[in-house]
N, C-alpha and C positions, 0 to 999 in steps of 0.2 A: 815750260811751266815752272821750272825751278831755276833760280839763280844761285849759282855756287859762290860762296864767300869763304874767306879765310876765317880761322878761329878767332874769336873775340870780336867779330863783326867789324866795327870801325869804319870810318869814312876816309881814312888815309889811303893814298895810292902811291905807286912808284916805289923807289928804294927806301923811302922814309916810312913806309907802312910797317906795322908790327910784324916781325918775322914769324913765319909758321914754326911752331915748336917741333922739335925732333920727335921721331917715332920712339915708342918705348916709354913715353911719359904718361901713359894712361889716357891718351886722347881717343876719342871716338867721334864718329860722324853722326851728327844729329840733324834731322829735318825739322825745321821750325815753321809753323803756320801761324801767322799773326791774326789778330781780330779783324783785320781788313780783308783777309782771304789770300794775302800774298805769302809765298813760301820761299824759303832760302835754306841753304845747307851750311852748317857750321861745324867746325872741328874743335871741340872743347873737352876739357878734362872733367873728371867726376866732381872735383871740389868746386869747380865753377858752376856746375849744375846744382850742386847742393846749396851754394850761396844764392843762386838765382831763384830757386824754387823753395828754399827753406826745408828741404827733405833730408832726413838722415840717410846714412849709407845703407842701412838695411832695406829701405824702401827702393833704392836704386837697384839693389840686387834682384828684386822682383822682375825688373825689366831686362835682366841679362839673358840674351838668347841662348847662351851656353848652359844655363841652369834651367831646370824644369820646376816651375812653380805652378800651382793650380790657379784657375781664374780667380781674380780678386779685383775689387774696387775699393780703394782706400781714400777716405777723405782726411786731408791734413789742414794745417792752419792756412797755408798759402797755395796749396796745389791739391790736385786729385790724381792719384796713381791708378792707372787702368791697365790691367793685364787680362785681356779677353781674346782667346784664340790667337790669331795672327797679329793682334793689335797690342802693342806695348808702348804706352804713351803717358806723358805727364801733361796735365791740363792745368793751366793757371787762369787768372782772370783776364789775361791779355793775349796768351799764345798757347799753342800746343807743341810740345816737344816729343819727338819719337826718334828712335834709332833708325838711321838711314838703311833702307832695304830695297832691293830690286824685286821683291816678291810681288807678283801681279796683284794679289789680294790687297797688299799694302798700298800699291800705286793706285788701285781703284778706290780704296778708302780715302786717300789724300785728295783725289779728284772730287769725290762726293762731298768731302768736308769743305773744300774750297767753294764748290758750287752752292752748298747750303749757306755758308757764311756770307757769300757775295749777295745772294738773293735776299737774305734776311736783312743785310745791311742796307740794301736799296729800299726794302719795305720800311725799315726804321727811319730812313731819311725822308721817305714820303710822308710818314705819319708826323714826323717833326715839322715838316713844311705845312701840313694841314693845321697843326696846332698853332704855328706862328701866324698863319693866315687868319685863323679865328680870333687870335689875340689882337691882330691889327684891326679887324672889323669891330671888335668890342671897343677898342680905343677910339675908332672913328665915330662910333655912336654913343660915346660917353656923355655927350651933351644932350642927347635925345631923351625923351621920356621913357623909353624902353627899347629893348633890342628888336631888330627887324624880324620879319617872319623868316627870312633866309637864314639869319643867325640861329633862330630858335630851331629851325629844321636841322641845321648842322649839329647843334648841340644834342638834339634828340637822337640823331643818327649815331653820333659818337657814343652817347650813353647806352644806346641799345646794343652797339657792338661790344662795349666793355662788359656787358652782362652775358656774354656768350662763353664765359669761362667753363661752364659745365657741359660743353659740347661732348658728344659721345666719342669722337675721335681725338686722340692726343697727338698733337703735332708740335712743332717748335713754335707755332703761333697760336695762342689761346685768345680767340677774338683778334683784336688788333695788337695785343700785347706781345712783344718779342721777348723770348727767353734770354737770359744772360748768356754770355759767350761760353762759359764753362758748361752750361746745360746743353747748348747747341752741339758742342764737341762731344759731350757724353752721349747725346742721342745718336750722333753719327757713329760712335764706337759701338753702341748697343745694336744699332741697325745693321752695321757691317757684320758683327759677330752672329746675329740671328740669321742674316741672309746666308752666311757661310754654313752654319749648322743645318739650316733648312735645305740648302742645296745638297749637302752630303746625305741628308736623310732621304731626300727624294731619289737620289742616285742609288742608294742602298735598297730602297723599296723596289725600284725597277729591276734590280738584280736578284733580290731575295725571293720574292713570291714565285716567279717562274722556276727558280732552282728548287725551291721546296716542293712545288707541285710535281716537278720532274722526278724528284727523289721518291715521292710516294708511288709514282708509276713504275720506276725501275731503280732498285737498290743496287748501286754499283760503287766501286771504290772511287771513281772520278766524281760521281754526284755527292758522295759523302764528304770528299775533300772540299768541294765547292761550298757545301753547307757549313762545314767547319770554319772556313775562312770568313764566310758571311757572318757567322755567329760571333767570331772574334771581333770583327769590325763593329758589329752591333753593340757589343759590350763596351768597346772603347768610346764610341760616339755617345752612348747613353750616359757614361760616366762624365764626359765633358759637358753635355747638356745639363745634367743634374747639378754639376758644380756651378754653372752660370745661374741656374734657377735658384739654388741655395744662396748665392751671393746677393742676388736681387731681393730675395725674400728677407735676408738678414737686414738689408738697408731699409726695407719697408717696415720692419718690426721695430726699428730703433730710430726715433725722431732726432736724437742727438747726432747720430752719424749723418743723417740727411742734412741737418743744420750746419754741420762742418763743411758741407760741399757748396754752401752759398758764398763763394769766394768774392764775387763782385760786391755784394752787400757788406761783407766784412772789410773789404778794401775801402769802400766809401766811408764806413763808420770809423775806420782807423785814421783816414785823412781828416775827417771832421774833428777827431780827438786831437790830432797834432796841430791843427790850425787854431785851436782854442788857446788863448793867451792867459786866461784866468786859471790860477793854480787850483783853487777850490773846485771850480767848474770842471777843470781837467780831471780832477780826482773822481768826481761824480760820473763823468763820461767814461772814465776807465772802468768804474764799477759796472756801469751799464753795458759796456762792451764785453766784459767778462761773462755777463749773463745774457749775451746776445743769442736770441732764439727767434729766428725768422719764421714766417709762416711756410711750412714745408708742403703745403697742399700742391703747389705748382710742381715740385720735383716728384711728389708722391704720384700724381697723375701720370707723369712721364714714365716712371718706373713701372707702374701698374700695367701700362699698355704693353711694354716689352716683357713683363712677367707673364701676361696672358699669351703672348706670342711664343715665348720659350716653353711655356706649359703645353701649348698645342703641339710643338715639336716633340716634347717629351711623351705626349700621349700617342703620337704616331709610332715612336720607338717602342712604347709599351705594347701597343697592338701588334707590332711586328714580333716582339719578343714572345708574346702569347701564341702567335701563329707558329713560331719556331718550336715552342714547347708542345703545342698540339701535334705538330708534325713528328716530333721525337716520340711522343706517346703512340702515334699511329705506327711509326716504324718499329717501335718496341713490340707492339701487339702483333704486327706482321712477322717479326722475327720469332716471337714466342710461338706463334701458330706453326711456323716452319719447323721450329725445334720440336714441337709436340708431334708433328707428322713424322719427323725422323725417329723420334723415340718409339712411336707406334710401329713404324716399319721395323725397327730393331727388335721389338717384342715379337712381331709376326715371324721374322727370320729365326729368332731364337727358338720359338715353338716348333717351326718346321725342322730346324736342326735336331731338336730333341726327338721328334717323331722319326726322323730319318735314322737316327742312331738306334732306335728300337728295331727298325727294319734291318739295319746292319747286324744287330745281334742275332736275328733269325738266320740271316745268310751265314754268319759265322758258325752257328750251330750245324748247319748243313754242310759246311766246308770242313768239318772236323774229320780226321782220318779214323773213323770208326764205322762199323758195318751196322746199318739199320735196315729194317724190312722195306722202308720207303724206296731204297735204291733199287730193289728188285721189282717194284711196281711198274706198271706201264707208264709211258711218257706223259699221258694225260694227267697223271697224279702230280708230275712236276709242275706243269703249268697251273694246275689248280692251287698248288701250294704257293707258287710265285704270285699269282693274282690275288690270292687271299692275303698274303703279306702286304702287298702294295695297297690293297683296299683297306686293310686294317689301319695302316699308317695314315691314309687319307681321312678315314673316319675319326681317328684320334685327333688329327689336326683340326678338323671341322668342329669337333666337340670342344677343343681348347679355345678356338676362336669364338664360338657361341657363348661359352662360359665367360670369356673376357668381356663381350658386349653386354651380357646380362648384368655383370657386376660394374658396368660403366667404366671398365678399364680400357676399352677400345672404342673408338668412334664408329658410328655406322657408316 
């Protein structure tokens, strides 16, 4: 799928080709996908990329895999910088540049991007052929009184297709119109990022709900540790999804930022300006280019579709977070109930201990080394005294428990 080339591209071969620069000169391996869907690998330095894309050094730092930057989509004069999850790419009007990686998610993204570009390139070629055919038919019938019924039907068909821009589903093709290359690449990036986040969310759902239900059934150290790990993952994924959502929302709220991302139209406008030989006219065109404001409805529909998708993922995470909170509340209630039962048992044991101490006082009185008439009494008197003491202790205990229940200090 990928043809590896030396840095600087070049068509030279053999010993006369441009030598590969030595390591330690800031070279990095970049994967380049052209507008035709072909990919190649280049080893170039940071300054070459800056001249090639017109980006400042601070924008390239966003793509550094060794640095941790939040998700962002930055529209610049000649390129779009995309940092979404595993995708770190620079999109221009003619190609997509991204740091070479063996990450399976990145490889899958490159394959999807190539397939999307190739299929849409074929569709664009087919549409161009249909227009050329219609123009040839118009020229062939130029001497007739009017166009044929076949031509009228083709014109009506094309016109009806062009009015399908308000279709409910946003894809790279709005009716027969193919989006610009930078928007096709942007859509591939958004689709890959949303697919990755949605997959992680579904995996977390499959693990979270059974673990939470099991925790409510049996509170143990193992179940608590599982739920703690799930909650940590939930917080991390929620933050990532929220950042992607905020970035898309920021673009939708600012038409100027969306206008900056129309790279193909800006490139065409700049070419027309350079080809103009009249100085006065060139000055007017320059003024018009500085106030270049394309119709952003096309990009807005694209972003709204993925905003709705990422918002749905965020809603799933929000529901899961609420379920975790409800489970925590349930666990806290169960623990509070257990604690109340332990406190109640402690009160009952304390009351029993106090009553038992009263009996011990009676026994201590009889164990004193003094002579009382009870010692000379028959044995029956001893048992009567013993049973009376025990019965009195039990009666006092029952009275204490009854008083506690009456005052709602003890549960029934």
